[in-house]
N, C-alpha and C positions, 0 to 999 in steps of 0.2 A: 490334662484335665480329667478329674474323676467326676462321673455323673451317676447319681442314684436314680433309678427308675422304679417307682413304687407300684405295687399292685399289677404287675404283669399277669399274675394269677391271684385270685382271692385266697384267703387263708384256707377255706374249705377245699378249693380246687387244688391248692398246693398239697394239702394233706392227702387227697385222693391220689395224686400223682406219686407222692412219696410212698404210699402204701403199695402201689404197683411196682415201684422201683425196688422196694425192700425185698420183694419176692423174686427179683431178677437174678440171672446167672452172671456174676461179676468175674472179670479176669484181671490179671496184673496190669496196672495202669501204665507201665513202661512201654506198652505196645505202640503208643503214639508219641513217645518222647524222643527227642533228638539225643545224640551221643552225650552231650554235656548234661542235659536235663535228666537223663536216665540214671545218672550217678546220684542224684539227690531226690528222686521221686519214689515215694512209697505210698501207694494208694491202689484202689481198684476202680475199674470202669466197665461200662458196657461196650462190647465190640461195636465198631462203626456200622456193621451190616445187621446188627441185632434188630428184629422186627419192632420190638418195643422202643428201642432208641430211635428208630426211624419214625415211628408213629408219634412219639412225644416230641421229637425234634420238629416235625411238621407242625404240631400244635403250637410250639414256642414261636416259630416263624410267623404263623398266622396271627398270633396275638401282637407280635412286634410290628407287623405291617400296618396294624390299626392304631399304633401308639404314636401320637404326635411328637412327644418328647424324644423318643428313640429315633424317629425318622429325621427330626431336625438336628439332633446331636450327632448321629452317625453318618447321615447322608449315604446310606449303604449302596454300593454298586454290586458287590457280591457278598454272600454270607456263607461261611463254612457250616455245613449241617451240624447242629448242636450235638455235643457229646455229653455223657453223664458219668459222674464219678462219685466215689464213696470213700470217706476217711473214718477210721475208728481204730481203737486199740493202739494209740500212739502213732498212727500213720501221719505222714507230713510230706510236704514238697518244699525242699530248700530253695534258696534264692536262685533265680534263673531269669532269662529273657526268652520269650516265645520265639520259635522259628519264624523267620521273616516271610516265608512262603509255605503254604500248606497245599497238598494235593488231595483232592476229594477222592476217597476210596472208590475203586471201580470205575474211574473216569480219568480223562486227561485234564480236567478242570483244575486250575491253580488259583489260589486266593492269597493275595498279599495281606498280611495281618496288620493293618493299620490300627485296628481297635481290638481289644480283648473284652470278653464279657463273662461274668459269673452270675448265674441265676440260682438263688437259694431255695431249697425245698424243705429243709429241716428248720424247725423252730429254734431260735438261738438259745432258749432255756433248756433244750433237750440234749445239748452237748457242751462240753467244756473244751476250750481251745478252738482250733479250726479257723481262726481269723485269716482272711486274705490280707496280706500286708504288701502295700504298694509303695515303693519309694518314688516320691515326686519332688518338685522344687523345694517344698517345705519340710522334707524329711519323710520317714516312714509313716504311713497311715494305715491303721488296722480297720478292717471292714468286716462286720458280721451283721447281716441284715435279716429282717423278718422273712419268714417263708413267703414266697411269691414275689419278692423284690429282687432287683437286679442292679449290678454296678457295671459301668463302662469305664475303661481306662486305656491309655495309649498302649499299643502293642510293643512299643519300644521300652516300656517300663521294666525295671528290675523288680521282681515280686516273689512272694513265697506264700505257702499255707502253713500256719502253725500246727504243731501236733494236736490231734484230737485225743484227749485223755479220758473222756467219758462220753458215752453215747456214740452217735454216728452223724456225720455231716454228709448229706446227699445234695448234689447240685448239678446244674448243667453248665457247661463252659463251651465257648466257641469264639470265632474270630470274624472280623468283617474287613473287606476292602472297601474303603470309602471313595466317593467321588472326589473328595478333597484329601490328598495324602497327608498334608502337614497339620499336626494337632493345633498349632497356634491359629491357623487360618480357620479350621473348623470351629474353634472356640469363639472367634470373632463373629462368624456367621451365626452361631447359636445365640450369642448375646443380642445381635441385631434382630434376629427372628423373634426372640422373646419380647424385646422392646416393641417391635411392630405389633405383636399380638396384644400387648397391654394397651398400646395406643388405640387399637381398634375397639377395645373395651371401654376405655376412658374418654376417648374423643373421636368416636366413629364419624367418618366423613371428612376429617381434617385433611386438607390438601397435602400436608407434610407426609402423611402415611403413604401416598402414592409415590412421592419422591424417595422416601426411605426404602420402599419396596423395590423401586428401580435400582437403587444403590446395591441392595442385597443381591439381586439377580445379576447385576453387572459384575460384582465381585465373584459370585459363583461361576459365572461364565468365564471369568479370567482364570480361576483356580481349578475348575473341574477337570478331571481326567476321565474322559469318556471314550 
């Protein structure tokens, strides 16, 4: 399931973050790639321990913690600290699947990558190419979102980033270990949660809302990995 989350940052906020990132010291993006991914990865990124990456990563996590759609869709148990990358001058990342488990730099903390995320900071009109292409049940889907918007997709997905042939594509990327490992189960819980919220708006106080909420939590109790 692919989920777009709008306005994690406003356009103005995204522009301010992008300006700071444009002045950063970028390194070869293969430093965080696995053996197979390194063969098809051509981009640059900020080192994991870079102070700017840590500052902006903390800001990303703060925003997401207050985002109802993200919390409902991801049901995060652990979140790998956001990383930041840059593509330009034909740089691209060929088809690959993300490593199943990531170790947080400087710690023994491990995160199972149930979900992957890309948060865009560059305006889509400012660069050509750079689409995130995710293969799902219905075939390849190309994603190129406005600055400040984010996409969530299963970590099991085969995906790539098309070459950037004009301008620069700057974004954040990271992974989550969910309370619910299976994508199909998370999808059902998200659909039920959205339906309950709509019922609360359209028929507040209806006794079925309590019953459906109970079903939601009983399913979460059955499937949660805590």
